[in-house]
C-alpha positions as CSV (number, residue, x, y, z in Angstrom):
1,X,16.1,13.4,204.8
2,X,17.6,10.9,202.2
3,X,15.1,8.5,202.0
4,X,12.4,10.2,200.5
5,X,11.2,8.9,197.0
6,X,12.9,11.6,195.2
7,X,16.4,11.0,196.7
8,X,16.4,7.6,195.8
9,X,15.1,8.5,191.9
10,X,17.8,10.3,191.5
11,X,20.4,8.9,193.4
12,X,19.3,5.7,190.5
13,X,19.5,8.7,187.7
14,X,23.0,9.6,188.9
15,X,24.4,6.4,188.8
16,X,22.5,5.2,185.5
17,X,24.2,8.6,184.2
18,X,27.3,7.7,185.3
19,X,27.6,3.8,184.0
20,X,26.8,5.8,180.6
21,X,29.1,8.5,180.7
22,X,32.3,6.3,181.9
23,X,33.6,4.8,178.8
24,X,33.5,8.4,177.7
25,X,35.4,9.9,180.0
26,X,38.2,6.9,180.2
27,X,38.4,7.8,175.9
28,X,38.4,11.6,177.4
29,X,41.2,10.7,179.5
30,X,42.9,8.7,177.8
31,X,43.1,11.2,175.5
32,X,44.4,14.0,178.1
33,X,47.1,12.2,178.9
34,X,48.3,11.3,175.5
35,X,48.5,7.6,175.9
36,X,50.2,5.9,173.3
37,X,49.5,2.0,172.5
38,X,51.8,0.5,175.3
39,X,49.5,2.0,177.5
40,X,52.5,4.4,179.3
41,X,52.1,8.6,179.1
42,X,55.0,10.0,176.7
43,X,56.6,12.0,178.9
44,X,57.9,15.3,176.6
45,X,54.3,16.1,176.5
46,X,53.8,16.1,180.2
47,X,57.5,18.0,180.3
48,X,56.2,20.6,179.2
49,X,52.5,21.6,181.9
50,X,54.7,20.5,184.6
51,X,58.1,19.2,186.1
52,X,58.6,15.7,186.6
53,X,60.4,14.7,189.0
54,X,61.6,11.0,189.6
55,X,60.8,8.6,193.2
56,X,64.5,8.4,194.2
57,X,65.0,12.0,193.8
58,X,62.2,13.2,196.3
59,X,64.3,10.4,198.8
60,X,67.0,12.1,198.2
61,X,65.4,15.8,198.9
62,X,63.6,14.8,201.8
63,X,67.0,13.1,203.7
64,X,68.8,16.2,203.0
65,X,66.1,17.8,204.8
66,X,66.0,16.1,208.0
67,X,69.5,16.0,208.2
68,X,69.5,19.8,208.0
69,X,66.5,19.7,210.5
70,X,68.5,17.0,212.8
71,X,71.3,20.4,212.8
72,X,69.3,22.8,214.0
73,X,67.6,20.6,216.5
74,X,63.7,21.4,215.9
75,X,64.9,24.5,218.3
76,X,61.2,26.8,217.5
77,X,61.8,31.1,217.3
78,X,60.9,32.0,220.7
79,X,59.9,35.7,221.5
80,X,63.1,36.2,224.1
81,X,62.4,39.9,224.1
82,X,58.7,39.5,225.9
83,X,58.5,39.4,229.5
84,X,57.1,36.5,231.1
85,X,54.9,37.5,233.8
86,X,53.8,40.4,232.2
87,X,53.8,39.1,228.5
88,X,54.9,42.3,226.9
89,X,57.1,42.7,225.2
90,X,60.1,46.3,224.3
91,X,57.2,48.7,223.4
92,X,54.8,47.7,225.8
93,X,52.5,45.0,223.5
94,X,50.8,42.0,224.2
95,X,51.2,39.0,221.9
96,X,48.6,39.0,219.0
97,X,47.3,35.5,220.2
98,X,46.5,37.3,224.3
99,X,42.4,38.1,223.9
100,X,41.4,42.1,225.2
101,X,39.6,41.1,228.2
102,X,43.1,39.2,229.4
103,X,45.2,41.6,228.0
104,X,43.1,43.8,230.4
105,X,43.0,41.2,233.2
106,X,46.8,40.8,233.1
107,X,47.3,44.8,233.5
108,X,44.6,46.0,236.1
109,X,46.7,43.2,238.5
110,X,50.0,45.4,236.7
111,X,47.9,48.5,237.7
112,X,46.9,47.7,241.4
113,X,50.3,46.5,242.4
114,X,52.5,50.2,241.4
115,X,50.1,52.3,242.9
116,X,49.5,49.8,246.0
117,X,45.9,50.2,246.3
118,X,45.7,46.1,245.5
119,X,44.8,45.1,249.0
120,X,41.7,47.4,250.2
121,X,38.8,45.0,249.2
122,X,36.0,45.7,246.6
123,X,32.5,47.5,247.7
124,X,29.4,45.1,247.4
125,X,28.0,42.5,248.3
126,X,29.7,39.5,250.1
127,X,27.7,36.8,249.7
């Protein structure tokens, strides 16, 4: 679809518009960053808007975070109160990620074992 004459013309016109507006856009960007003669931004104005953090501080903070992670050895918080066979927790609830169909299937297995009717064959046509 992008090969029609109309779309080619539109792309061409957009490219020309970008060329025409590029100098204005650059001037507006420099003015927004408040660049001085050397080409460096004035940090006093920027600090009012955002917190300025040097790269060294970020690296140090990352090293500290990594050391804390190694101390915890990266263990996940597993739900230890859940029965592994039935997937039920202490309140009799299935996990949120389990679909209704899976829960119904597990419930059917559980109920058939409880009532002892699990050995019967189902009625119907045997293929």
